[in-house]
Steps between C-alpha positions, in 0.01 A plus 500: 500500500776531242797278581699538177501658155655387177554603143610342174877489460609433145825314427535401865549143626454337834556136606136473616376590151750267334365217711166535322577636155761672284354855509707801404310706753369495856126552493342739751341213696834330556668835569256560787568152643879543475496838672315365804741385770244306705354257244270349766284813458404365158314200641127547422575851375330678212711657229368793293651553156417819306609610152454835334570595140714797394168681450425435870218254425453191710614185321514121534752381763412132538805314634666256258499127574855513642416784740183313605712192582746707700215664696350156572837375621519795742146411613320818400124443496392725216596776258281791399609640163391787282321451168410753236168554677547430870652221711482123512599253772703185447501253786827316526 
């Protein structure tokens, strides 16, 4: 069941992101968390992160360390992310 979607937002800031790092963007993982009104739905949830190149080829979308920390703090259980050749799972 999809509970939220997110996308990279360049040159955007949010207090939640500033709490963890000084990014000049909101990553897709954090965007999906911020858009969800009922954050309790994140507890033990699985996030799926997918990236595609301009040539429409699947690409690596492993969450950065800051996004991983934010996901842990919101108690997600794992993230499945695309690679150049399939998908991998990261348990949080």
